[in-house]
Each structure stands twice: as structure tokens, then as C-alpha cells.
C-alpha positions as CSV (number, residue, x, y, z in Angstrom):
1,X,7.9,-100.6,-24.5
2,X,7.4,-102.7,-27.6
3,X,4.8,-104.9,-29.1
4,X,5.9,-108.4,-30.2
5,X,4.1,-111.4,-31.6
6,X,2.3,-113.3,-28.9
7,X,3.7,-116.7,-27.8
8,X,1.8,-118.9,-25.3
9,X,4.8,-119.0,-23.0
10,X,4.4,-115.2,-22.5
11,X,1.4,-116.0,-20.2
12,X,3.7,-117.8,-17.8
13,X,5.9,-114.7,-17.5
14,X,3.1,-112.2,-16.5
15,X,3.3,-111.0,-13.0
16,X,-0.3,-111.1,-11.8
17,X,-2.5,-112.7,-9.3
18,X,-3.1,-116.4,-10.1
19,X,-6.8,-115.7,-10.5
20,X,-6.0,-113.2,-13.3
21,X,-3.9,-115.4,-15.4
22,X,-6.7,-116.5,-17.7
23,X,-8.0,-114.3,-20.5
24,X,-10.8,-111.9,-20.0
25,X,-13.9,-112.7,-22.0
26,X,-15.6,-116.0,-22.8
27,X,-12.4,-118.0,-23.5
28,X,-10.8,-120.2,-21.0
29,X,-7.5,-119.8,-22.8
30,X,-6.2,-117.9,-25.9
31,X,-7.1,-119.4,-29.2
32,X,-5.4,-119.0,-32.6
33,X,-5.8,-115.6,-34.1
34,X,-4.0,-112.3,-34.1
35,X,-2.3,-111.5,-30.8
36,X,0.4,-109.3,-29.4
37,X,2.5,-109.2,-26.2
38,X,3.6,-105.9,-24.7
39,X,7.2,-106.0,-23.4
40,X,9.1,-103.6,-21.2
41,X,12.7,-104.7,-21.8
42,X,12.4,-108.5,-21.0
43,X,9.3,-108.1,-18.8
44,X,5.9,-109.2,-20.1
45,X,3.4,-106.5,-19.3
46,X,0.4,-108.1,-21.0
47,X,-1.0,-110.2,-23.8
48,X,-4.1,-109.6,-25.9
49,X,-5.6,-110.7,-29.2
50,X,-8.5,-111.2,-31.5
51,X,-10.1,-114.4,-32.6
52,X,-12.1,-114.4,-35.8
53,X,-15.6,-115.7,-35.3
54,X,-17.3,-115.5,-38.7
55,X,-18.1,-111.8,-39.3
56,X,-17.2,-110.9,-35.8
57,X,-14.1,-111.2,-33.6
58,X,-13.7,-112.1,-29.9
59,X,-11.1,-110.2,-27.9
60,X,-9.1,-111.6,-25.1
61,X,-6.5,-110.0,-22.7
62,X,-4.3,-111.0,-19.8
63,X,-2.7,-108.0,-18.0
64,X,0.0,-107.8,-15.5
65,X,-0.6,-105.9,-12.3
66,X,1.9,-103.3,-13.5
67,X,0.0,-102.7,-16.7
68,X,-3.4,-102.7,-15.0
69,X,-2.3,-99.9,-12.8
70,X,-1.3,-97.7,-15.8
71,X,-4.6,-97.3,-17.8
72,X,-3.3,-94.6,-20.1
73,X,-0.4,-96.7,-21.2
74,X,-2.7,-99.6,-21.7
75,X,-5.0,-97.4,-23.8
76,X,-2.2,-96.1,-26.0
77,X,-0.8,-99.6,-26.7
78,X,-4.3,-101.0,-27.6
79,X,-4.8,-98.1,-30.1
80,X,-1.3,-98.8,-31.5
81,X,-2.0,-102.5,-31.9
82,X,-5.4,-101.9,-33.5
83,X,-3.8,-99.6,-36.0
84,X,-1.2,-102.3,-36.8
85,X,-4.0,-104.8,-37.3
86,X,-5.9,-102.5,-39.5
87,X,-2.9,-102.1,-41.8
88,X,-2.5,-105.9,-42.2
89,X,-6.1,-107.0,-41.7
90,X,-8.3,-104.3,-43.3
91,X,-12.0,-104.4,-42.5
92,X,-13.1,-102.3,-45.4
């Protein structure tokens, strides 16, 4: 598994029910911001990102069925991505 920079075409490669191919949260589609895609070889497992909203951020995510069924893997990758973001986008 590896995290790569998000590209919009990654959303078309997620294996999920059609109703789940839109980001969770208030967005109807991902917006510019900081985002990653989790890859397993050439398979897109999920995409997620943060959109700056003044002093706050809005999070979005689109997960494959395979990633949704592995909550511990999902948790580890989110922690890993947040650490990477903190290194490049410090909040302190």
C-alpha cells in the first residue's frame, strides 16, 4: 500500500457502489486542497483530502468497498496521511 497525490481520475477507478462515489461530508465533489489516494499496486483503494475553510478545514473521503471492509487499515493510513500533512502544513 502506498499514498500518492490525489488526481481527479482516481475517483473513476474506485470499486464501490455508484451511490458511494461522491465524497462524504458537505461537498458534492472534491475541491482544491490537500488530498491523497491510497493505492494497492495499481488499484485505487480510496481518496481523501482536506479543504481549507478559513481557520478550519473540511474533510472529504471516497472509499472503495475493499477499504471500507478493513477499518484498521483505513485508520492506519489516515494517521499516516495526517502525520505527512503535519510535516508540510504545520498547525502550530
